[in-house]
C-alpha positions as CSV (number, residue, x, y, z in Angstrom):
1,M,-6.6,17.4,-69.5
2,A,-9.3,16.6,-67.4
3,Q,-7.7,19.0,-64.7
4,W,-7.9,21.4,-67.1
5,L,-11.5,21.1,-67.9
6,R,-12.5,20.5,-63.8
7,E,-10.5,23.1,-63.0
8,S,-10.9,26.1,-66.2
9,P,-14.3,28.4,-66.1
10,P,-16.8,27.8,-68.4
11,A,-16.4,30.7,-70.7
12,R,-12.3,29.6,-70.8
13,I,-13.6,26.0,-72.2
14,D,-16.3,27.1,-74.7
15,L,-13.5,29.1,-76.1
16,A,-11.3,26.6,-76.6
17,I,-13.9,24.6,-78.2
18,T,-14.9,27.0,-80.5
19,M,-11.3,27.5,-82.0
20,A,-10.9,23.8,-82.6
21,V,-14.4,23.4,-84.5
22,T,-13.8,26.7,-86.1
23,A,-10.0,25.3,-86.9
24,A,-11.6,22.0,-88.0
25,T,-14.6,23.2,-90.8
26,V,-12.6,26.3,-91.9
27,V,-8.8,25.6,-92.3
28,P,-9.9,22.7,-94.9
29,L,-11.9,25.2,-96.8
30,L,-8.5,27.7,-96.9
31,L,-5.8,24.9,-97.7
32,P,-4.7,23.7,-100.3
33,A,-6.4,26.4,-101.8
34,P,-9.0,28.8,-100.8
35,R,-12.2,27.7,-101.9
36,A,-15.1,30.7,-102.4
37,W,-15.7,33.4,-100.2
38,W,-19.2,32.2,-99.5
39,V,-18.8,28.9,-98.8
40,V,-15.8,30.5,-96.0
41,A,-18.8,32.1,-94.2
42,L,-20.5,29.6,-94.0
43,A,-17.9,27.5,-92.6
44,V,-17.7,30.1,-90.1
45,L,-21.1,30.4,-89.4
46,A,-21.3,26.8,-88.7
47,S,-18.9,26.9,-86.4
48,V,-18.1,30.2,-84.5
49,P,-21.6,30.7,-82.7
50,I,-21.2,28.1,-80.6
51,L,-19.6,30.2,-78.4
52,W,-22.8,31.2,-77.0
53,R,-23.7,27.9,-77.0
54,R,-24.5,27.5,-73.1
55,R,-26.9,30.9,-73.5
56,A,-28.8,30.3,-76.3
57,P,-28.1,26.1,-77.1
58,M,-31.1,26.1,-79.7
59,A,-30.7,29.1,-81.2
60,T,-27.2,28.5,-81.5
61,G,-28.0,24.7,-82.9
62,L,-29.9,26.3,-86.0
63,V,-27.9,28.9,-86.4
64,V,-25.2,26.1,-87.3
65,A,-26.7,23.7,-88.4
66,L,-28.7,25.9,-91.5
67,A,-25.4,26.7,-92.2
68,M,-23.7,23.6,-92.5
69,S,-26.4,22.4,-94.3
70,A,-26.1,25.4,-97.3
71,M,-22.6,24.6,-97.2
72,V,-22.7,21.2,-98.2
73,M,-24.2,22.3,-101.2
74,W,-20.5,23.5,-102.6
75,E,-18.3,21.4,-100.1
76,K,-18.3,17.9,-98.0
77,P,-16.6,18.4,-94.5
78,L,-15.3,15.2,-93.1
79,L,-18.0,16.1,-89.8
80,P,-20.6,18.6,-89.2
81,Y,-18.4,19.4,-86.0
82,G,-20.6,22.9,-85.2
83,P,-23.9,21.1,-84.9
84,M,-22.2,17.9,-83.4
85,V,-21.6,19.9,-80.5
86,S,-24.7,22.2,-80.3
87,L,-26.4,18.7,-80.3
88,Y,-24.7,17.9,-77.3
89,T,-25.0,20.9,-75.6
90,I,-28.8,21.1,-76.2
91,A,-28.6,17.6,-74.9
92,A,-26.5,18.3,-71.7
93,L,-27.7,22.1,-70.9
94,G,-31.4,22.5,-72.8
95,T,-34.6,22.2,-70.6
96,P,-36.6,18.6,-71.6
97,R,-38.8,20.9,-74.4
98,Q,-35.7,22.0,-75.6
99,R,-34.1,18.2,-76.2
100,L,-37.4,17.2,-77.0
101,L,-38.0,19.5,-80.2
102,S,-34.3,19.1,-80.7
103,I,-34.6,15.7,-82.1
104,P,-37.4,16.4,-85.0
105,V,-35.8,19.5,-86.2
106,A,-32.2,17.8,-86.3
107,G,-33.4,15.4,-88.6
108,L,-35.4,17.6,-90.9
109,I,-31.9,19.2,-91.5
110,A,-29.6,16.7,-91.5
111,A,-32.4,15.0,-94.1
112,F,-32.7,18.4,-96.1
113,S,-28.5,18.5,-96.6
114,L,-28.5,14.6,-97.6
115,V,-31.6,14.9,-100.1
116,L,-30.6,18.1,-101.9
117,P,-26.8,17.4,-102.7
118,Q,-28.4,13.3,-103.4
119,E,-25.6,11.6,-100.8
120,G,-25.5,7.9,-100.8
121,P,-26.9,5.8,-97.9
122,E,-23.2,5.4,-96.5
123,T,-23.1,9.5,-96.3
124,Y,-26.6,8.6,-94.3
125,R,-25.1,6.1,-91.8
126,F,-22.3,8.2,-91.0
127,L,-24.1,11.5,-90.3
128,G,-26.9,9.5,-88.5
129,T,-24.0,8.2,-86.4
130,A,-22.3,11.0,-85.8
131,L,-25.4,12.8,-84.6
132,V,-26.7,10.1,-82.6
133,A,-23.2,9.7,-81.0
134,A,-23.4,13.6,-79.9
135,Y,-27.2,13.3,-78.1
136,A,-26.2,10.5,-76.5
137,L,-23.1,12.2,-75.2
138,G,-25.1,14.8,-73.9
139,T,-27.7,13.0,-72.3
140,G,-24.6,11.3,-70.2
141,A,-23.4,14.2,-69.2
142,R,-26.5,15.6,-67.8
143,A,-27.2,12.3,-66.2
144,R,-23.6,12.2,-64.6
145,R,-24.2,16.0,-63.8
146,A,-27.8,15.4,-62.3
147,Q,-25.8,12.3,-60.3
148,A,-23.2,14.1,-59.0
149,A,-25.8,16.8,-57.5
150,E,-27.8,14.3,-56.3
151,L,-24.9,12.8,-54.3
152,E,-23.5,16.6,-53.1
153,E,-27.4,17.6,-52.1
154,R,-27.2,13.6,-50.1
155,A,-23.7,14.5,-48.6
156,R,-25.0,18.1,-47.3
157,R,-28.2,16.6,-45.6
158,L,-26.3,13.7,-43.8
159,A,-23.5,16.3,-42.9
160,Q,-26.8,18.6,-41.3
161,E,-28.1,15.4,-40.0
162,R,-25.0,14.6,-38.0
163,D,-24.7,18.3,-36.7
164,A,-28.4,18.1,-35.4
165,A,-27.5,14.8,-34.1
166,A,-24.5,15.6,-32.1
167,A,-26.6,19.3,-31.1
168,R,-29.3,17.4,-29.5
169,E,-26.4,14.8,-27.4
170,R,-24.8,18.0,-26.6
171,T,-28.3,19.2,-24.8
172,R,-28.9,16.4,-23.6
173,I,-25.6,16.0,-21.9
174,A,-26.2,19.1,-20.7
175,R,-29.0,18.7,-19.3
176,D,-28.3,15.3,-17.8
177,M,-25.1,17.5,-16.1
178,H,-27.0,20.1,-14.8
179,D,-30.0,17.8,-13.2
180,I,-27.2,15.6,-11.7
181,V,-25.1,18.3,-10.2
182,T,-27.8,20.7,-8.9
183,H,-29.8,17.8,-7.8
184,S,-27.1,16.3,-5.9
185,V,-25.4,19.1,-4.9
186,G,-28.6,20.5,-3.8
187,L,-29.3,17.6,-1.5
188,M,-25.9,17.4,-0.1
189,V,-26.0,20.6,1.1
190,V,-29.2,20.7,3.0
191,Q,-27.6,17.3,4.6
192,A,-24.6,18.9,5.7
193,E,-26.4,21.7,7.2
194,A,-28.7,19.4,9.1
195,G,-25.7,17.7,10.0
196,P,-23.8,20.1,12.4
197,V,-27.0,20.8,14.2
198,A,-28.4,17.3,14.4
199,M,-25.3,16.4,16.1
200,R,-25.5,18.6,19.3
201,S,-29.3,16.9,19.9
202,D,-29.6,13.7,18.0
203,P,-26.6,12.0,17.2
204,A,-27.7,9.1,15.2
205,R,-29.8,11.7,12.8
206,A,-26.6,13.1,12.1
207,E,-24.7,10.3,11.3
208,A,-27.9,9.5,8.9
209,A,-27.3,12.7,7.4
210,F,-23.3,12.3,6.9
211,D,-24.4,8.7,5.2
212,A,-26.8,10.4,3.0
213,I,-24.4,12.9,1.9
214,G,-21.9,9.6,0.3
215,E,-24.5,7.8,-0.8
216,I,-25.4,10.8,-2.6
217,G,-22.2,11.7,-3.9
218,R,-21.1,8.4,-4.9
219,G,-24.8,7.9,-7.2
220,A,-23.7,11.1,-8.7
221,L,-20.4,9.6,-9.2
222,V,-21.7,7.1,-11.1
223,Q,-24.0,9.1,-13.3
224,L,-21.4,11.5,-14.1
225,R,-18.7,9.2,-15.2
226,D,-21.3,7.9,-18.0
227,L,-22.0,11.0,-19.2
228,L,-18.0,11.2,-19.7
229,G,-17.6,7.7,-21.0
230,T,-20.4,9.0,-23.6
231,L,-18.1,12.3,-24.2
232,R,-15.3,10.2,-24.9
233,S,-16.8,7.6,-26.9
234,G,-19.6,9.5,-28.8
235,E,-21.8,6.8,-28.4
236,D,-24.0,5.3,-25.6
237,A,-23.0,1.8,-25.6
238,G,-21.6,0.7,-22.4
239,R,-23.4,2.8,-20.4
240,G,-24.9,2.2,-17.7
241,P,-28.5,1.7,-17.0
242,R,-30.4,5.4,-17.2
243,P,-33.0,6.3,-14.6
244,G,-36.5,6.6,-15.1
245,V,-40.0,5.8,-14.1
246,D,-39.1,3.0,-12.0
247,S,-36.4,4.7,-10.3
248,L,-38.7,7.6,-9.1
249,P,-39.3,5.6,-5.2
250,E,-35.5,5.7,-4.7
251,L,-35.3,9.3,-5.7
252,V,-38.6,10.2,-3.6
253,D,-37.1,8.2,-0.2
254,R,-33.8,10.2,-0.9
255,T,-35.0,13.7,-1.3
256,G,-37.3,12.6,2.1
257,R,-34.2,12.4,3.6
258,T,-33.9,15.8,3.8
259,G,-36.2,16.4,6.1
260,L,-39.0,17.6,3.2
261,K,-42.1,15.2,2.8
262,V,-42.2,13.9,-0.6
263,T,-45.3,11.3,-1.3
264,L,-45.3,9.4,-4.8
265,A,-48.3,8.2,-6.0
266,R,-50.0,6.6,-9.3
267,E,-53.0,6.4,-11.1
268,G,-54.1,4.6,-13.6
269,E,-52.5,1.2,-15.4
270,P,-48.6,1.6,-16.3
271,R,-48.1,1.3,-20.1
272,R,-45.3,0.7,-22.2
273,I,-43.0,4.0,-22.6
274,S,-39.8,4.8,-24.9
275,A,-36.9,5.6,-23.2
276,E,-37.0,9.4,-24.0
277,V,-39.8,9.6,-22.6
278,D,-38.9,7.3,-19.3
279,V,-35.7,9.4,-19.0
280,A,-37.7,12.8,-19.3
281,A,-40.3,11.8,-16.5
282,Y,-37.5,11.2,-13.9
283,R,-35.3,14.1,-14.6
284,I,-38.8,16.4,-14.4
285,V,-39.7,14.9,-11.1
286,Q,-35.6,15.3,-10.7
287,E,-35.7,18.7,-11.4
288,A,-38.5,20.1,-9.9
289,L,-38.0,18.3,-6.5
290,T,-34.6,19.7,-6.6
291,N,-35.9,23.1,-7.0
292,V,-38.4,23.0,-4.3
293,L,-35.5,22.6,-2.2
294,R,-33.2,25.3,-3.4
295,H,-35.9,27.9,-3.9
296,S,-39.0,27.3,-1.8
297,D,-39.8,27.0,2.4
298,A,-42.1,23.9,1.1
299,G,-42.4,21.3,3.9
300,A,-44.1,18.6,1.6
301,V,-44.0,18.0,-1.9
302,R,-46.8,15.2,-3.9
303,V,-45.8,13.8,-6.8
304,R,-48.5,12.3,-8.8
305,L,-48.4,9.7,-12.1
306,T,-51.5,9.7,-14.3
307,W,-51.6,6.8,-16.7
308,T,-53.8,7.3,-19.7
309,R,-54.1,5.4,-22.9
310,A,-52.2,8.1,-25.0
311,S,-50.8,9.7,-22.2
312,L,-48.2,10.1,-18.9
313,E,-49.3,13.2,-16.7
314,V,-46.8,13.9,-14.3
315,V,-47.5,16.1,-11.9
316,I,-45.2,17.6,-8.8
317,A,-47.0,19.9,-6.6
318,D,-45.3,21.8,-2.8
319,D,-47.2,23.8,-0.4
320,G,-44.3,26.5,-0.6
321,G,-46.8,29.0,-1.2
322,G,-45.8,29.8,-5.0
323,A,-41.8,30.2,-4.1
324,G,-40.8,27.0,-6.4
325,G,-40.2,28.7,-9.5
326,T,-38.2,31.7,-8.3
327,G,-35.0,30.0,-9.2
328,D,-32.3,31.2,-12.2
329,G,-34.5,29.7,-14.8
330,H,-32.3,27.3,-16.4
331,G,-33.9,24.4,-14.9
332,L,-37.7,24.8,-15.6
333,T,-36.2,25.8,-19.4
334,G,-34.6,22.1,-18.9
335,M,-37.4,20.9,-18.4
336,R,-39.4,22.2,-21.0
337,E,-36.6,21.4,-23.4
338,R,-37.1,17.6,-21.9
339,A,-40.8,17.3,-22.7
340,A,-41.1,19.0,-25.7
341,A,-37.7,16.8,-27.1
342,C,-40.2,13.4,-26.8
343,G,-43.5,15.3,-28.0
344,G,-44.6,16.5,-24.8
345,T,-45.5,19.6,-23.2
346,L,-45.0,21.1,-19.6
347,H,-46.3,24.6,-17.6
348,A,-45.2,25.6,-14.1
349,G,-46.4,27.9,-11.8
350,P,-48.0,28.8,-8.9
351,G,-51.3,26.0,-8.0
352,P,-53.2,25.7,-4.9
353,G,-51.4,26.5,-2.2
354,G,-47.9,26.1,-3.8
355,F,-46.1,25.6,-7.0
356,V,-47.0,23.1,-9.6
357,V,-45.3,21.7,-12.2
358,S,-47.3,19.4,-14.5
359,A,-46.3,17.7,-17.4
360,V,-48.0,15.2,-20.3
361,L,-45.7,13.0,-22.3
362,P,-47.2,10.6,-24.8
363,V,-47.1,7.1,-24.6
364,R,-46.1,5.4,-27.6
C-alpha cells in the first residue's frame, strides 16, 4: 500500500480517496432504505468535491463543510469524512494564510453543526478530536515533506561540492603535471644539447651537464610519483612535502646550471602564508623560468620576492627583449589560474628590456 502511494500520480490517489470518502458518506444513506433525495445530494456534495482538494483546498473545504453541516440536520454520519480530508489537505498543502484561516472557520462550522441539532457533550468531544487529528496529520505530512525536501537539497549541494572539489583537484593535478614535466624536460633538453658540445672542449662541464640531467630527472620522478599516488588514493595523505618559497633557491640554482644567469632577491620581512600560496609562488617562478628557457633568448633572469603586510609580490624579469611570452599560452594560463585560486592576481607582458611576470598573492 505504501509503495502504491509513493509510485502513483497524485490524480490517481485523489480519485481513490474521493471514491472511498463518497462511499463511506453516501452508502449508509442508501442502505437498508434510501433517505430523502436532498439528504443524499448533500452527502454527495460533502464528499465528491475533495477530488479537487489540491487545486482549491479552501474552496473545497468550505463546500464540503457547509454541505455536511446542512446534512446533519436530518442525518448523523459516523464521521465527517469529507471535512476531515479537506482539513488535512489545508494543513498539509495550504499556504500559511490558508492554514491560519482554516482553524477559526472550521471551528465556527463545527459549532454550527453541533449547536443547531442540540448535540450532547460526547458528540462535541468526538467531533473535536476527529478534526484536530485530521489537522495534526496534515501538519505532520507537511513537516515530513519539508524535511525530505531539505534533505534532498542538502544532498544536491553536497554532490555539487564534491564535484567542484574533484574538478579543482583535477585542475590542480593537471597544473602540477604541466609544471613538473615542462620545467624538468626543458632543463634536461638544454643540458643534453650543451653536453656534446662541452664534451669536445670541456669534459668536466659535460660531465656536470649529464649529472644535472640525472638529478633533474630523479626530482621529476619523485614529484610525478607523488601525483600518481594522489590519483590512486584520492587524498593528499602520504604525499611528500610540496615545494614552496623555501625551495626557490634550489630551483634558481638548478636553472642556473643551464647557463642562464638567475638571481634571487628578497625584500621585506617574510610572513606566514598558506600552503596554497606557498605552492603557487613556487610554481609561478618555476613556470616563468621554464618559459624563459623555452621561448626567450635571455641571458639573465631576476627573481624578486617582496613581502608586505598584506601580500607577497613575485616578479620574474628577463633581458630577452620581450620574447618570453611567445609560448603556447598554457603556461601563462596556468600561472593566472594558480594566482586566482588563492585570491591573487598575475600580469605578464613585455617590460623594460625583456619580459616580466608579476604576481601579487595574499598573505593570510
